[in-house]
C-alpha positions, 0 to 999 in steps of 0.5 A, a space after each residue: 060596844 066595839 069601841 068600848 070594849 077596844 077602850 077597855 082593853 086599852 085601860 087594862 093594858 095600861 093598868 097591867 103596865 103600871 101594876 108590873 112597874 110597880 111590882 118591880 120598883 116596890 121594896 124595903 129600901 122605898 119603905 118608910 113604914 118599918 115599925 109596921 111593914 103591913 101599912 097600919 103606919 101610914 094608915 095611923 098617920 092618915 087618921 090623925 091628920 083628918 
């Protein structure tokens, strides 16, 4: 159990770092869905590609 908990803590820390990096780098300048800021344009493109 201890090894599993240590691994879980490591994964949680890595995830938190990635989420913080994503939040810091995400912004309107990188948003290619200007017509739909809620992300529906991306969902529609993905659905159309199927």
